[in-house]
N, C-alpha and C positions, 0 to 999 in steps of 0.2 A: 409341718404338714398341715394341713386340712385334714379337719374332724368333720364326719357328719353323722350327725344321730339320728337313730330310728328307732323308732318301738310300732308295739300294737294299737289298736284302736281301741281296746280294753283300759288304757291308761289313762282316758277319762279330763284330758291335759285342757281343754277347751281351747280357748283364745290362745293361752301360751306355744301353744306348738308352733303357730304360724309365728309368733310376734321371734320366737328362740330359735327358727327358722330347722324345725325336727317334725322329719318326714313321718308320714302314719301308715302301716297296711290294715286294711281293714278284713276283720273276721268277717265270717257270714253269718248271718241269722237268715233261720229256714221258716216260714211258714208254710206250713203243713205241704205242697209238693215246691215253693216257692221261694227260691232263694234268691236274698239281699245282702249286700257291702254293709256293714255297722259303718254309721256319722257320712252314708253317702247316700245310700239308695231308701234308708226307713228310718222311723223316727221313733222313739218310747211311746211316744200316743199311738203308732199302729202298734205299740206290740200288745198294751195296756186294750185296747178294741179287739183283737185276736183272741187273748186269753177269754174277756166275757162274751167273745161269742163262743168260744168253743170251747172252753172251761179247761182247758189241755198248755201249755208251756209252748213258747217256737224252741228250737232247737237252734245250737251253734256248732260252727265248723272251724274250722283254723284255716291259713291261709295254706297252700300247697308249695313246696319247695318250690316250686317253679316261681312263685307272689317272689317271692325273696331272695330269691337269683336273681330275676327283673329289676328290682327297687337295688339290690349290691350291685348289680354288673351297671348301672349309671352310674354311680358316685364311683367304683373303682375306676370304671374308664375316666370321670375328671379327674383323677388323680388325687382321691377323697381316701383316707384311712376312715371306716365305717366302723359304729358303736350302734351294737341294735340291745334294743331290751324288750326282753317279753315277759308277756303272763306267767305267773309261777305255771312251770313244767308240770306241778301238780293238779293243774287247774286245766293245762291244754298241752297238746301235742304241738303247738307254737313252736316251742323250744327246739324240740326235737327238730321241725321241717327247717326254721331257719340256722341250726348247726349246720344239717346236711348241707345245705344253699351255702355255706361260708365258708366249708374246706375247698371251695372250687376258686375260692380266690387267695392263696396264697400267702396269710396271717395278714392280710388287711381289711380283713373282715372282723367283728370281736361282737359274742353274743352273749348275753346278760340273766339269767335268768334270776327277775328281779326278787321270785319266793314272794311276790306279792300281786294285786289287781287294784285294778282303777287307778286313783289317783295315787293310789301309795307306793304304784309301781311306775306314778307319772311324778313322784317327789326325788327319784335316783335318777331318771330323766333329767328334771331342770338340775339337780345336780349337779350334775355331767356339763349339762351347760354354763353353768357355773364356772367351774373346773377350767371350759376352754377359753373360759374370758380368762383366766388366772394362771393361763399359760400351760398348764398340763399335758404331759402324753399320751396318747391315747392308751397306751399302757400304765399312765400311770391313775387315769380315770378309772380303767376298769378295776386295780388293785384297791382303789377306795370306795368304790359304790359297795363292791361284794362284802367288802369290812363292813360298810353301811350296810345293808341288809336286813340285818335282825333286829336294827334300830329304828327300821320304819314301825311306829302304829298304822296297822293298815286295822278300822275298826269302824263297827255300822250298828244304828239300831234301826230294825225296822215296825212299822207303824203297822203291820198286820202280817202276819205267818202266814199266809193262802198261800203265796209264791213262794216259799220254802216248803209248804208240804207238797205241793205239785210238783215239787224236782226233790222229792222224797229227802227231808233235809230233817224233818219233823215229822212226827203220826197225826192221824186223825184228832187224838183225842187231845196232843198237845193245839193243835192248832185252835182246835174248837173256846178249849180252856183260858189260852193265850187272849183271844179275841172277844171273851167274853170278861174276863177280868182283868183285860186293859194290861198285860203282862207282855213286855220288849223285850228281848233277850239279847244282849250283848254280841251280833257276829264280830269274830275277831280272826287274823292268820296269824299259826304260830308256822312255823318252820315250811312253810309255803304252802296250807291249805288250811280252807276254814272252820274253827272250831265255837262253840258256843262262850260267854265268860257272863259276864253277870246278868241277873233279871233285875227288871226296873218296873215299878208297875202306876198306872196311872195314864194322864193324859203325855201326848207327847214333849210338850214343853218344861212338863214336870220330868220326864225322863230323860231329854238331852241335859238339863241343866245340872241332875245327878252324872250323867255319861261324862261330860266333862270335869265336872268337879274328881272326878276317880279318876281323871285321866290327869289334872293335876297332879294330884298324890300320886302315883304309880310312879309319873315322868317328871321329879321337880326341877333337873336337869333337860333339858330340850336347845335344839338347831332353832335359834330365835329369826333366823331369813324368810323362812315362809308357813303357812299350814293350808290346807284345802280343807273347803268345807265342801263336801261332794254330796249332792241326792240325787234321787229317782224321781223329778221333777215335784218334790216335795210345795207343800203351800206356801206363798211366799212370806207368809208371818211366822212361819217355824223357821224358813232360813232367815228372816230378821232378828229372829229368837238366839237362834243360833251362834249368829255373825257376834250377838253383843254380850251373849254369856265368854263367850272364847274374848274378847275384846277387853272384857270385864277382869277374865282367870289369869291369863295368857296375856305376854310380850313378845310378838311375832311383828317382824316389819312388816309382812305384810298376809292379809288374808285372801285367798280365791276362791272364789265360788265357782262349782263344775257342777254340770247338771249330767249324770252319768248317761253314756250310751246305750243304745237297745241290747246290746250281748251283758252288759252288767245290770239291765233294768231287769230284763227276764228272768233272771235268779232271782231280785228283790223285789219287787213289786214296787208300787208308787209311794210315794213321802218316806222312802227310807230315807236315812241321813248320816252323817260320817265325819265325825274329827278327825284329819292323820296330818299327821308331821314326822320329822325324824328326830327323834332322843341322843342323850350326846352316852 
């Protein structure tokens, strides 16, 4: 049985998607009256420029059911079974649309609500690719990744709270206070939705150092296969600092750097960085 993995553009897998033959359906980013396909027709820099010029965040929209049907149809027509991975159902209607589309293919398409976003979502897709190489069936893969969902650490630290404020995730007072006092709150996924965690204070390097130390304490046992350092066009010096800190603290076989796409960037702002992996 041939298995094809597909996912939403919110997975932030970067070059890994192509290397592992993972197909991606783009969400849409809406700037004013114009709509662009994430990862295809728009870049994060265009998001930054739009927000700076207008003072408002872009809107996003899920792929339509027909978009999923077209992608699934291609692979089912080739005799393949499809496993599709969606951004958390609590963050987007993408999962509902994909499930509706899958119902037309007589059990040939499995749809997974990752209960994550960004490379937290991507970690489950990559795990599925590993399991395909191990010879697991589609049913076995879906069962395994569903069990792994609560063990995926999806978290990040924003540099500033401007985008979170514009998106209604914090108050004006919280934004001003955090920016003035250099407070950087941890944002993490809990059962499919974003919630605040620890608060760090100081430079981003100092905050990332404390954040990585806290992850190591919270997750003493973890899947050493891979880790993602995913950021929204962060400064190169900060990314290199995070890579060095992770290498000193953990023992991952590979640490993959990816840049967040326009959908994720549009919610968190420039210089946000996260260290994501699967715990045991």
